[in-house]
VMD Tcl script that builds the backbone (N, CA, C; Angstrom):
set m [mol new atoms 315]
animate dup $m
set s [atomselect $m all]
$s set {name element resname resid chain x y z} {
  {N N PRO 1 A 111.001 102.748 105.244}
  {CA C PRO 1 A 111.788 103.619 106.376}
  {C C PRO 1 A 111.512 105.090 106.314}
  {N N ARG 2 A 110.961 105.512 107.484}
  {CA C ARG 2 A 110.516 106.921 107.510}
  {C C ARG 2 A 111.693 107.720 108.047}
  {N N GLY 3 A 112.646 107.203 108.855}
  {CA C GLY 3 A 113.708 108.053 109.398}
  {C C GLY 3 A 113.097 108.979 110.404}
  {N N ALA 4 A 114.041 109.882 110.782}
  {CA C ALA 4 A 113.774 110.919 111.897}
  {C C ALA 4 A 113.192 112.224 111.380}
  {N N GLU 5 A 113.257 112.386 110.201}
  {CA C GLU 5 A 112.824 113.739 109.546}
  {C C GLU 5 A 111.239 113.856 109.623}
  {N N ASP 6 A 110.956 115.112 110.003}
  {CA C ASP 6 A 109.447 115.471 110.044}
  {C C ASP 6 A 109.250 116.157 108.771}
  {N N VAL 7 A 108.521 115.452 107.819}
  {CA C VAL 7 A 108.240 115.981 106.473}
  {C C VAL 7 A 106.802 115.782 106.025}
  {N N ASP 8 A 106.437 116.417 105.061}
  {CA C ASP 8 A 105.057 116.201 104.469}
  {C C ASP 8 A 104.885 114.809 104.064}
  {N N PRO 9 A 103.863 114.112 104.344}
  {CA C PRO 9 A 103.658 112.732 103.999}
  {C C PRO 9 A 103.766 112.471 102.404}
  {N N ASP 10 A 103.455 113.490 101.562}
  {CA C ASP 10 A 103.501 113.341 100.184}
  {C C ASP 10 A 104.914 113.056 99.587}
  {N N VAL 11 A 105.911 113.324 100.458}
  {CA C VAL 11 A 107.407 112.938 99.922}
  {C C VAL 11 A 107.644 111.566 99.961}
  {N N TRP 12 A 106.878 110.783 100.636}
  {CA C TRP 12 A 106.973 109.389 100.605}
  {C C TRP 12 A 106.387 108.547 99.548}
  {N N VAL 13 A 105.513 109.299 98.758}
  {CA C VAL 13 A 104.799 108.704 97.597}
  {C C VAL 13 A 105.871 108.193 96.571}
  {N N LYS 14 A 105.683 107.111 96.113}
  {CA C LYS 14 A 106.503 106.486 95.017}
  {C C LYS 14 A 105.813 105.920 93.910}
  {N N LEU 15 A 106.354 105.770 92.739}
  {CA C LEU 15 A 105.809 105.164 91.647}
  {C C LEU 15 A 106.368 103.713 91.520}
  {N N LEU 16 A 105.594 102.886 91.383}
  {CA C LEU 16 A 105.800 101.427 91.246}
  {C C LEU 16 A 105.495 100.836 90.072}
  {N N LEU 17 A 106.413 100.526 89.187}
  {CA C LEU 17 A 106.288 99.961 87.844}
  {C C LEU 17 A 106.523 98.416 87.928}
  {N N ILE 18 A 105.587 97.627 87.470}
  {CA C ILE 18 A 105.686 96.155 87.392}
  {C C ILE 18 A 105.667 95.597 86.053}
  {N N ARG 19 A 106.609 94.721 85.711}
  {CA C ARG 19 A 106.675 94.145 84.402}
  {C C ARG 19 A 106.359 92.597 84.673}
  {N N PRO 20 A 105.168 92.184 84.507}
  {CA C PRO 20 A 104.860 90.758 84.866}
  {C C PRO 20 A 105.327 89.691 83.848}
  {N N HIS 21 A 106.188 89.957 83.110}
  {CA C HIS 21 A 106.662 89.072 82.107}
  {C C HIS 21 A 107.095 87.702 82.777}
  {N N PRO 22 A 106.597 86.604 82.350}
  {CA C PRO 22 A 107.010 85.317 83.096}
  {C C PRO 22 A 108.461 85.013 83.140}
  {N N GLU 23 A 109.223 85.270 82.054}
  {CA C GLU 23 A 110.555 84.908 82.036}
  {C C GLU 23 A 111.450 86.028 82.556}
  {N N GLN 24 A 111.146 87.349 82.419}
  {CA C GLN 24 A 111.897 88.330 83.007}
  {C C GLN 24 A 111.103 89.307 83.764}
  {N N PRO 25 A 110.470 88.957 84.920}
  {CA C PRO 25 A 109.734 89.862 85.686}
  {C C PRO 25 A 110.647 90.884 86.251}
  {N N ALA 26 A 109.956 92.160 86.566}
  {CA C ALA 26 A 110.748 93.279 87.092}
  {C C ALA 26 A 109.866 94.161 87.893}
  {N N ILE 27 A 110.386 94.723 88.794}
  {CA C ILE 27 A 109.746 95.732 89.700}
  {C C ILE 27 A 110.611 96.949 89.853}
  {N N LEU 28 A 110.247 98.123 89.515}
  {CA C LEU 28 A 111.020 99.291 89.678}
  {C C LEU 28 A 110.326 100.326 90.606}
  {N N HIS 29 A 111.047 100.668 91.609}
  {CA C HIS 29 A 110.493 101.758 92.522}
  {C C HIS 29 A 111.127 103.136 92.200}
  {N N VAL 30 A 110.196 104.075 92.082}
  {CA C VAL 30 A 110.799 105.381 91.639}
  {C C VAL 30 A 110.272 106.337 92.718}
  {N N ARG 31 A 111.350 106.981 93.338}
  {CA C ARG 31 A 111.098 107.836 94.423}
  {C C ARG 31 A 111.617 109.382 94.144}
  {N N GLN 32 A 111.172 110.240 94.830}
  {CA C GLN 32 A 111.628 111.642 94.656}
  {C C GLN 32 A 113.151 111.606 95.201}
  {N N LEU 33 A 114.030 112.057 94.524}
  {CA C LEU 33 A 115.459 112.012 94.895}
  {C C LEU 33 A 115.725 112.956 96.233}
  {N N ALA 34 A 115.024 114.130 96.121}
  {CA C ALA 34 A 115.195 115.128 97.161}
  {C C ALA 34 A 114.480 114.749 98.513}
  {N N SER 35 A 113.717 113.613 98.355}
  {CA C SER 35 A 112.876 113.303 99.528}
  {C C SER 35 A 113.782 112.502 100.523}
  {N N PRO 36 A 113.351 112.454 101.814}
  {CA C PRO 36 A 114.204 111.585 102.731}
  {C C PRO 36 A 114.288 110.223 102.260}
  {N N TRP 37 A 113.188 109.574 101.662}
  {CA C TRP 37 A 113.274 108.313 101.065}
  {C C TRP 37 A 114.246 108.115 99.999}
  {N N GLY 38 A 114.351 109.156 99.065}
  {CA C GLY 38 A 115.264 109.283 98.104}
  {C C GLY 38 A 116.687 109.204 98.606}
  {N N ARG 39 A 116.932 110.072 99.619}
  {CA C ARG 39 A 118.201 110.077 100.254}
  {C C ARG 39 A 118.665 108.751 100.868}
  {N N TYR 40 A 117.654 108.237 101.604}
  {CA C TYR 40 A 117.938 106.817 102.273}
  {C C TYR 40 A 118.297 105.948 101.286}
  {N N THR 41 A 117.643 105.785 100.026}
  {CA C THR 41 A 117.881 104.845 98.946}
  {C C THR 41 A 119.305 105.002 98.487}
  {N N VAL 42 A 119.720 106.264 98.290}
  {CA C VAL 42 A 121.091 106.539 97.765}
  {C C VAL 42 A 122.085 106.262 98.746}
  {N N LEU 43 A 121.910 106.612 100.036}
  {CA C LEU 43 A 122.777 106.297 101.220}
  {C C LEU 43 A 123.021 104.820 101.290}
  {N N PHE 44 A 121.958 104.141 101.208}
  {CA C PHE 44 A 122.007 102.625 101.308}
  {C C PHE 44 A 122.844 102.028 100.272}
  {N N ARG 45 A 122.646 102.546 98.971}
  {CA C ARG 45 A 123.360 102.108 97.871}
  {C C ARG 45 A 124.926 102.377 97.996}
  {N N ASP 46 A 125.239 103.604 98.482}
  {CA C ASP 46 A 126.525 103.978 98.731}
  {C C ASP 46 A 127.213 103.212 99.676}
  {N N TRP 47 A 126.441 102.768 100.832}
  {CA C TRP 47 A 126.985 101.993 101.906}
  {C C TRP 47 A 127.277 100.586 101.333}
  {N N LEU 48 A 126.478 100.105 100.619}
  {CA C LEU 48 A 126.782 98.707 100.042}
  {C C LEU 48 A 127.961 98.795 99.201}
  {N N ARG 49 A 128.138 99.779 98.421}
  {CA C ARG 49 A 129.313 99.849 97.496}
  {C C ARG 49 A 130.625 99.987 98.378}
  {N N ALA 50 A 130.536 100.616 99.519}
  {CA C ALA 50 A 131.711 100.686 100.349}
  {C C ALA 50 A 131.849 99.498 101.268}
  {N N HIS 51 A 130.927 98.576 101.371}
  {CA C HIS 51 A 131.040 97.359 102.227}
  {C C HIS 51 A 130.642 96.091 101.461}
  {N N PRO 52 A 131.661 95.557 100.708}
  {CA C PRO 52 A 131.516 94.408 99.884}
  {C C PRO 52 A 130.905 93.201 100.632}
  {N N SER 53 A 131.260 92.910 101.921}
  {CA C SER 53 A 130.652 91.792 102.604}
  {C C SER 53 A 129.231 92.056 102.785}
  {N N GLU 54 A 128.877 93.165 103.104}
  {CA C GLU 54 A 127.382 93.547 103.388}
  {C C GLU 54 A 126.657 93.458 102.028}
  {N N ARG 55 A 127.301 93.886 100.991}
  {CA C ARG 55 A 126.728 93.774 99.517}
  {C C ARG 55 A 126.421 92.415 99.372}
  {N N ALA 56 A 127.429 91.469 99.507}
  {CA C ALA 56 A 127.163 90.097 99.272}
  {C C ALA 56 A 126.079 89.460 100.164}
  {N N ARG 57 A 125.993 89.907 101.308}
  {CA C ARG 57 A 124.963 89.404 102.278}
  {C C ARG 57 A 123.627 89.734 101.806}
  {N N TYR 58 A 123.510 91.012 101.250}
  {CA C TYR 58 A 122.258 91.557 100.800}
  {C C TYR 58 A 121.858 90.880 99.465}
  {N N GLN 59 A 122.815 90.584 98.626}
  {CA C GLN 59 A 122.539 89.922 97.429}
  {C C GLN 59 A 122.005 88.502 97.722}
  {N N GLU 60 A 122.534 87.723 98.647}
  {CA C GLU 60 A 122.306 86.497 98.993}
  {C C GLU 60 A 120.763 86.547 99.415}
  {N N LEU 61 A 120.484 87.449 100.382}
  {CA C LEU 61 A 119.137 87.588 100.911}
  {C C LEU 61 A 118.180 87.877 99.813}
  {N N LYS 62 A 118.356 88.763 98.963}
  {CA C LYS 62 A 117.574 89.052 97.742}
  {C C LYS 62 A 117.199 87.818 96.880}
  {N N LEU 63 A 118.261 87.075 96.547}
  {CA C LEU 63 A 118.079 85.973 95.704}
  {C C LEU 63 A 117.258 84.917 96.428}
  {N N ARG 64 A 117.592 84.685 97.739}
  {CA C ARG 64 A 116.801 83.642 98.510}
  {C C ARG 64 A 115.265 84.066 98.647}
  {N N LEU 65 A 115.089 85.346 98.921}
  {CA C LEU 65 A 113.695 85.830 99.064}
  {C C LEU 65 A 112.946 85.895 97.765}
  {N N ALA 66 A 113.662 86.177 96.688}
  {CA C ALA 66 A 113.055 86.174 95.290}
  {C C ALA 66 A 112.612 84.784 94.972}
  {N N ALA 67 A 113.379 83.755 95.349}
  {CA C ALA 67 A 112.992 82.359 94.958}
  {C C ALA 67 A 111.835 81.890 95.930}
  {N N GLU 68 A 111.840 82.356 97.142}
  {CA C GLU 68 A 110.735 82.043 98.126}
  {C C GLU 68 A 109.510 82.725 97.684}
  {N N HIS 69 A 109.479 83.856 97.087}
  {CA C HIS 69 A 108.279 84.630 96.856}
  {C C HIS 69 A 107.945 84.636 95.356}
  {N N ALA 70 A 108.611 83.813 94.578}
  {CA C ALA 70 A 108.468 83.798 93.104}
  {C C ALA 70 A 107.000 83.631 92.694}
  {N N GLY 71 A 106.311 82.788 93.275}
  {CA C GLY 71 A 104.979 82.619 92.878}
  {C C GLY 71 A 103.831 83.396 93.576}
  {N N ASP 72 A 104.222 84.236 94.503}
  {CA C ASP 72 A 103.256 85.116 95.276}
  {C C ASP 72 A 102.470 85.967 94.396}
  {N N PRO 73 A 101.239 86.075 94.616}
  {CA C PRO 73 A 100.330 87.025 93.867}
  {C C PRO 73 A 100.634 88.473 94.153}
  {N N ASP 74 A 101.156 88.732 95.346}
  {CA C ASP 74 A 101.442 90.083 95.688}
  {C C ASP 74 A 102.944 90.318 95.801}
  {N N CYS 75 A 103.434 91.172 94.912}
  {CA C CYS 75 A 104.850 91.446 94.711}
  {C C CYS 75 A 105.549 92.130 96.070}
  {N N ASP 76 A 104.589 92.611 96.739}
  {CA C ASP 76 A 105.120 93.281 98.044}
  {C C ASP 76 A 105.456 92.283 99.052}
  {N N ASP 77 A 105.037 91.077 99.027}
  {CA C ASP 77 A 105.433 90.070 100.020}
  {C C ASP 77 A 107.042 89.930 100.108}
  {N N TYR 78 A 107.552 89.973 98.866}
  {CA C TYR 78 A 109.022 89.982 98.794}
  {C C TYR 78 A 109.565 91.205 99.474}
  {N N THR 79 A 109.128 92.322 99.259}
  {CA C THR 79 A 109.613 93.549 99.757}
  {C C THR 79 A 109.469 93.500 101.307}
  {N N ARG 80 A 108.347 93.197 101.656}
  {CA C ARG 80 A 108.196 93.131 103.233}
  {C C ARG 80 A 109.029 92.167 103.932}
  {N N ALA 81 A 109.395 91.063 103.178}
  {CA C ALA 81 A 110.382 90.034 103.720}
  {C C ALA 81 A 111.595 90.657 104.026}
  {N N LYS 82 A 112.129 91.735 103.294}
  {CA C LYS 82 A 113.425 92.264 103.515}
  {C C LYS 82 A 113.410 93.286 104.734}
  {N N THR 83 A 112.269 93.463 105.305}
  {CA C THR 83 A 112.236 94.511 106.316}
  {C C THR 83 A 113.137 94.207 107.432}
  {N N ALA 84 A 113.290 93.028 107.953}
  {CA C ALA 84 A 114.145 92.715 109.146}
  {C C ALA 84 A 115.517 93.029 108.849}
  {N N TYR 85 A 115.998 92.798 107.524}
  {CA C TYR 85 A 117.389 93.176 107.174}
  {C C TYR 85 A 117.629 94.742 107.265}
  {N N PHE 86 A 116.699 95.470 106.730}
  {CA C PHE 86 A 116.731 96.959 106.784}
  {C C PHE 86 A 116.741 97.494 108.236}
  {N N ASP 87 A 115.832 96.871 108.989}
  {CA C ASP 87 A 115.834 97.223 110.563}
  {C C ASP 87 A 117.110 97.090 111.141}
  {N N GLU 88 A 117.788 95.927 110.789}
  {CA C GLU 88 A 119.091 95.657 111.367}
  {C C GLU 88 A 120.243 96.614 110.862}
  {N N VAL 89 A 120.277 96.865 109.636}
  {CA C VAL 89 A 121.453 97.670 109.057}
  {C C VAL 89 A 121.249 99.118 108.987}
  {N N GLN 90 A 120.064 99.589 109.076}
  {CA C GLN 90 A 119.808 101.160 108.923}
  {C C GLN 90 A 120.667 101.876 109.908}
  {N N PRO 91 A 120.792 101.484 111.226}
  {CA C PRO 91 A 121.722 102.333 112.038}
  {C C PRO 91 A 123.087 102.455 111.544}
  {N N ALA 92 A 123.500 101.339 111.114}
  {CA C ALA 92 A 124.921 101.233 110.535}
  {C C ALA 92 A 125.136 102.103 109.374}
  {N N PHE 93 A 124.336 102.124 108.393}
  {CA C PHE 93 A 124.564 102.889 107.134}
  {C C PHE 93 A 124.185 104.370 107.444}
  {N N GLU 94 A 123.256 104.639 108.283}
  {CA C GLU 94 A 122.996 106.063 108.680}
  {C C GLU 94 A 124.304 106.649 109.447}
  {N N GLN 95 A 124.827 105.898 110.376}
  {CA C GLN 95 A 126.074 106.351 111.005}
  {C C GLN 95 A 127.202 106.584 109.992}
  {N N TRP 96 A 127.318 105.587 109.059}
  {CA C TRP 96 A 128.374 105.677 108.153}
  {C C TRP 96 A 128.208 106.865 107.252}
  {N N GLY 97 A 126.984 107.167 106.837}
  {CA C GLY 97 A 126.613 108.337 106.071}
  {C C GLY 97 A 126.927 109.518 106.724}
  {N N ALA 98 A 126.621 109.610 107.993}
  {CA C ALA 98 A 126.866 110.860 108.829}
  {C C ALA 98 A 128.365 111.140 108.941}
  {N N ALA 99 A 129.072 110.076 109.176}
  {CA C ALA 99 A 130.558 110.175 109.263}
  {C C ALA 99 A 131.194 110.665 107.958}
  {N N ALA 100 A 130.624 109.952 106.879}
  {CA C ALA 100 A 131.195 110.347 105.628}
  {C C ALA 100 A 131.023 111.870 105.216}
  {N N GLU 101 A 129.905 112.415 105.654}
  {CA C GLU 101 A 129.527 113.773 105.457}
  {C C GLU 101 A 130.516 114.773 106.152}
  {N N HIS 102 A 131.008 114.343 107.384}
  {CA C HIS 102 A 131.828 115.238 108.112}
  {C C HIS 102 A 133.193 114.756 108.107}
  {N N GLY 103 A 133.684 113.937 107.318}
  {CA C GLY 103 A 134.996 113.424 107.300}
  {C C GLY 103 A 135.246 112.234 108.180}
  {N N PRO 104 A 136.460 111.698 108.107}
  {CA C PRO 104 A 136.753 110.322 108.907}
  {C C PRO 104 A 136.484 110.640 110.407}
  {N N VAL 105 A 136.026 109.598 111.108}
  {CA C VAL 105 A 135.669 109.638 112.527}
  {C C VAL 105 A 137.005 109.392 113.256}
}
mol reanalyze $m
mol bondsrecalc $m
mol representation Tube
mol addrep $m
């Protein structure tokens, strides 16, 4: 998610750590906190914390997609599969974040 900010492309660079352990695989995305992407990630996290039904919906999606993509050789297939969800909810959590910064609407 690039958002509307005009910034140097280097701020979008992230570190991707993959633990391919067969019983406990893990993927960790590390972003620059001060970048738009870092802020996007924190805003999304905070929005989920404030909206339990959306948090449950996202959890169900992640579990379903993880099962569907468990055997994929490319771990980004799972990440790309979540794109439609983010495209749908991004306006809602950005609006929520803007309202939270300026007090109740």
